[in-house]
C-alpha positions as CSV (number, residue, x, y, z in Angstrom):
1,M,88.2,96.9,81.5
2,S,91.2,94.6,82.1
3,G,93.2,95.4,85.1
4,N,92.7,94.9,88.3
5,L,91.7,97.6,90.8
6,Y,92.9,97.1,93.9
7,I,91.9,99.1,97.0
8,V,93.6,99.2,100.4
9,A,92.5,100.9,103.1
10,A,93.1,100.8,107.2
11,P,93.5,102.8,110.2
12,S,96.3,105.3,110.5
13,G,99.0,103.2,112.4
14,A,97.6,99.3,111.1
15,G,100.7,99.4,108.2
16,K,99.6,100.1,105.0
17,S,102.0,102.3,103.5
18,T,104.3,99.6,104.2
19,L,102.4,96.7,102.8
20,V,101.7,98.7,99.7
21,S,105.4,100.2,99.4
22,L,106.9,96.4,100.2
23,L,104.1,95.0,97.4
24,L,105.1,97.6,94.6
25,K,108.8,96.6,95.2
26,D,108.1,92.6,93.8
27,E,105.1,93.5,91.6
28,P,105.6,96.2,89.5
29,G,103.0,95.9,86.9
30,I,101.0,97.6,89.6
31,H,100.9,101.2,89.1
32,L,99.9,103.0,92.8
33,S,97.6,106.0,92.1
34,I,98.8,109.0,93.9
35,S,95.9,110.7,96.1
36,T,95.4,114.7,95.6
37,T,95.4,116.1,99.1
38,T,95.2,119.2,101.0
39,R,97.0,118.8,103.6
40,A,100.6,120.1,104.0
41,P,103.6,117.6,102.7
42,R,105.0,115.7,105.6
43,P,108.9,115.8,106.2
44,G,110.7,114.3,102.9
45,E,106.8,113.9,100.9
46,Q,107.6,115.7,97.5
47,H,104.4,116.9,95.1
48,G,103.3,114.2,92.6
49,R,105.8,111.7,94.4
50,E,103.8,110.5,98.0
51,Y,100.7,113.2,97.4
52,N,99.8,115.9,94.4
53,F,99.6,118.4,97.0
54,L,97.1,121.1,96.0
55,S,95.2,124.3,98.5
56,V,91.0,124.1,99.2
57,T,90.6,126.5,97.0
58,D,91.8,124.4,94.2
59,F,90.5,121.1,95.3
60,R,87.4,122.3,95.8
61,A,87.1,123.3,92.4
62,M,88.3,120.0,91.2
63,I,85.2,119.0,92.7
64,E,83.1,121.2,90.7
65,R,84.4,119.8,87.7
66,G,83.8,116.3,88.3
67,E,87.3,115.1,88.1
68,F,87.7,112.8,91.1
69,L,86.7,109.3,91.0
70,E,86.4,109.5,95.1
71,W,87.2,112.3,97.7
72,A,86.9,113.1,101.6
73,E,87.0,114.8,104.5
74,V,89.7,112.9,106.4
75,H,91.1,114.4,110.0
76,G,90.1,117.9,108.7
77,N,92.2,117.5,105.4
78,F,91.1,116.8,101.6
79,Y,92.0,113.8,99.4
80,G,91.1,112.8,96.2
81,T,91.9,110.2,93.5
82,S,91.9,111.0,90.0
83,K,88.9,109.9,87.4
84,K,90.1,109.7,84.5
85,W,93.9,108.5,85.1
86,I,92.3,105.7,86.9
87,A,89.6,104.5,84.0
88,D,92.7,105.3,80.9
89,Q,95.3,102.8,83.4
90,L,92.6,99.9,83.6
91,A,91.5,100.7,80.7
92,A,95.1,99.8,79.1
93,G,95.5,96.6,81.0
94,A,97.4,98.0,84.0
95,D,96.7,96.7,87.4
96,V,96.1,100.4,89.6
97,L,96.0,100.3,93.5
98,L,94.4,103.1,95.5
99,E,95.2,104.0,98.9
100,I,92.1,104.7,100.5
101,D,89.6,104.4,103.2
102,W,86.2,103.1,103.4
103,Q,84.6,106.1,102.5
104,G,86.5,106.7,99.5
105,A,86.7,102.6,99.0
106,Q,82.3,103.2,99.1
107,Q,82.3,105.8,96.0
108,V,85.0,103.8,94.0
109,R,82.7,100.6,94.2
110,A,79.8,102.9,93.3
111,I,82.0,103.6,89.6
112,F,83.7,100.4,89.4
113,P,82.4,97.6,91.1
114,A,84.3,95.0,90.4
115,A,87.6,96.7,92.3
116,I,89.1,94.4,94.5
117,G,88.6,95.2,98.5
118,I,91.6,95.1,101.4
119,F,91.4,95.8,104.4
120,I,94.7,96.1,106.4
121,L,94.1,95.4,110.1
122,P,96.3,96.1,113.5
123,P,97.0,93.1,116.3
124,S,95.3,94.6,119.0
125,M,94.3,98.5,119.8
126,E,97.3,98.8,122.4
127,E,99.7,97.8,119.3
128,L,98.1,100.4,117.6
129,E,98.4,102.7,120.1
130,R,102.5,101.7,120.7
131,R,103.0,102.3,116.7
132,L,101.1,105.8,116.4
133,T,103.4,107.2,119.6
134,G,105.9,105.7,117.8
135,R,106.2,107.9,115.1
136,G,106.8,110.8,117.4
137,T,104.8,113.0,115.1
138,D,101.8,113.9,116.9
139,S,100.7,114.7,119.9
140,S,98.7,113.0,122.4
141,D,94.9,114.6,121.9
142,I,95.8,114.0,118.4
143,I,96.8,110.4,119.1
144,H,93.4,109.6,121.3
145,R,91.4,111.6,118.0
146,R,93.5,108.9,115.7
147,L,92.4,105.8,118.1
148,A,89.3,106.4,118.4
149,A,89.1,107.2,114.3
150,A,90.9,103.9,114.2
151,Q,87.8,102.1,115.7
152,A,85.0,103.3,113.9
153,E,87.0,102.8,110.5
154,M,87.5,99.3,111.6
155,R,83.8,98.9,112.0
156,H,83.7,99.1,108.0
157,A,86.2,96.0,107.4
158,G,83.3,94.0,106.6
159,E,82.8,95.7,103.6
160,F,85.9,94.6,101.7
161,D,87.0,91.6,100.1
162,Y,89.8,90.6,102.5
163,A,90.6,91.1,105.4
164,I,94.4,91.0,106.4
165,I,95.7,91.6,110.5
166,N,99.3,93.3,110.2
167,D,100.8,91.3,113.1
168,C,104.2,90.4,111.8
169,L,105.1,92.1,108.7
170,E,106.3,89.1,106.7
171,Q,103.1,87.0,106.5
172,A,100.8,90.1,106.0
173,L,103.0,91.2,103.2
174,S,102.9,87.3,102.1
175,D,98.9,87.4,102.7
176,L,98.7,90.8,100.5
177,R,100.7,88.9,97.3
178,S,98.5,86.6,97.5
179,V,95.5,88.5,97.2
180,V,97.1,90.0,94.4
181,R,98.3,87.1,91.9
182,A,95.3,85.1,93.3
183,S,93.0,88.1,91.6
184,S,95.2,88.3,88.4
185,L,94.6,84.9,87.4
186,R,90.8,85.0,87.4
187,Y,89.0,83.8,84.9
188,A,88.0,87.1,83.2
189,V,91.5,89.3,84.0
190,Q,93.3,86.0,82.1
191,R,91.0,86.0,78.5
192,A,91.0,89.6,78.5
193,R,94.7,90.3,79.5
194,H,95.2,86.4,76.8
195,A,92.5,86.9,74.5
196,A,94.3,86.1,71.0
197,L,95.4,82.4,73.3
198,F,91.8,81.8,74.4
199,S,90.5,82.3,71.5
200,R,92.3,79.7,69.9
201,L,92.3,77.5,73.0
202,I,88.3,77.6,73.3
203,N,86.9,79.3,70.8
204,N,87.9,77.2,67.9
């Protein structure tokens, strides 16, 4: 395996999707894994772009066939990641980024222990509430449930390799880029990607 596998997790409203979207524009070599979910598409979302949308019955059938690298139930909906697609991408030397929760991250690390975990944190609970309210898509009851869930999720931030506080978007993006670029320069990664060069320089 010569590709890097990045796991990016965060509580709802911390800005994970925005940061990942901006990162992918700067780093076209990173492939975003498209998760499968049973939740209904939000306005503007398309099947096969943001998510692969499936029924609960079809999702459970994929679980039975062992097709998911990880899967979890979040806020009453199922989410999962294709095991074969990830393995094929990494074997081909491509970098892959997963946007998943801490539960999924635990499952991924059990199979790919070299995965690089990045947790995005909000600057405060007050700011997190403001961001969730500002979306205008959820009722106050749902927002309060998401805030409670966020506190539970953030207790798992210590399981990740890096923690980025998304107070200033530009700084958080710079921090995320730094993690990605430093990871791509690790000796094992460079040697796998430039095997012929390393052979000429070191082994002869």
